[in-house]
N, C-alpha and C positions, 0 to 999 in steps of 0.2 A: 421808807426810810428815806430818808434825803438830809441828815445832820449825825456829823459824827463818824469815830472809826468803825465801825460792827464787828473787821475782822478780831482784833486787840481788844476790844471793847471803850475803849480812850472816850470819854465825850460822847458816853450812853448818857443818854435820862433810863430811869425805870419803867418809863412805858417802852422807852426804845427796847429794857432787858427784855421784858413780858412777852413784847409785841415780834421778837426775834427767838425767844427759849419758847414759843407757844405757834405759829404759822406754820402750816404745814405747805406751804408756798408762799415765798419772800417774796414780798413787791417794794418795787422803792422807783422817786422820780431823780432824774439829773438830767439838765442842761445843762451840763456840760462838753466839750469839747471829746475829738473822741477818747485821746489817751484819759481822759479825766470819767468820761463811760467806764473805758474800760477798766482802771482802777476799783470803781465801786464794786464792780463785777468782782474783782480777783477779792477784794474784801467781802466780801456776800457766800461768793462757791464754795468755802471749805466750810459752810455752814448742809453745805449737803444736801440740798430741798428744790424746788422746782423756780426761777426768777424770771418773775418780770417786771418789764419797768412800763410805770403806766403811765408815765409821759417822759417825752425826750425831748422834745422840735425846740428850740430858738436857733432861730437861722443867725443871727446877729451875734447870737454866742458863739457860733460855734457848732452849735448842735444842728449836721442835719441830715438829711435822707442818707447822702452819700457817707457819709463816714462814719453817723451811726449804727443802719441798718448793716452792712459787714461785717462788723461788734460780735454783734446780736447775732448775726447766723452761727459764725462762726464758734461762739460760743453758745448755743443753744439755750437763748435768751430772751423768751417773747417781749416784747416791742409797743407800745398802744400812743400813735401821734393824739394829743387832744381834739384839736382843730382837723377838719375831713373840707368841708364846703365853706366857702365864704361866704358871712350871710348874719341873720342874726347877733351872734356871741361873736363879731369880728375880734377873730383870734390872731388875725394876721397883722392888728396891731399890739406891737410890742407893752409890756405891762407899765411901761409909765405912761404909758396912755392914760390913764386913770387921772394923774396928774397933770398933763400936757396932752388935748385934745389933738388930734390931728382931723387938717382938713378933707384927705386922700387918704390910701392907705400911703402904706408904704413904699419905696423901691425894693427891698428887701424886707417881706413877710416876712410874720416870726411868725407863726402856725398855720396851719390853713395849705391841702396839700392842690385844693382845686381850683377854681375860677365858679362863679356861681353859674354858667351855664356848661362848667361839667368838662373844660379844659384846663390842662392844668397850669401851676403856677410855671412852675419851669420843666419840659420838657428831659430836662434831665431824669430828675426825678424817676419821672414817671420809667424810665431808662432804668435805671438802676433798680428798680421794684418789678422789674420784668425780668431783668437778669439773673436778681435773687432768687425769684420763685422759679424760675427756668419756664417760664412764660414769652414766647410768640413775640417779637421783634417789630411787627409790622402792625 
């Protein structure tokens, strides 16, 4: 689910209605900033089923590890990051790269968490993940 008001049914299509009425687990995409992400959870939570955000990160749009994952944890919502390691899929490039090719990776990556050698794109993101999961900080 990624469009419409799912709590009140406004803007739903027949396909959206069918999906929401018949899914055992509700999945959705959200590239919104934290407030928008939580608003989407607020719309879906009354359906009373487990929720997983199947795509959430778009750093340049305000959807970041530090902003989204604490909300997901607090609301018991799964969150899947589309890109993991910078590589063939080049998901560190933003969507407009399909129409405007980049000569080098952007300063702020769109997706992807790790550089090709395994180092984090941003150390602060890995620290946030460790804190949220209770992993050691060293």
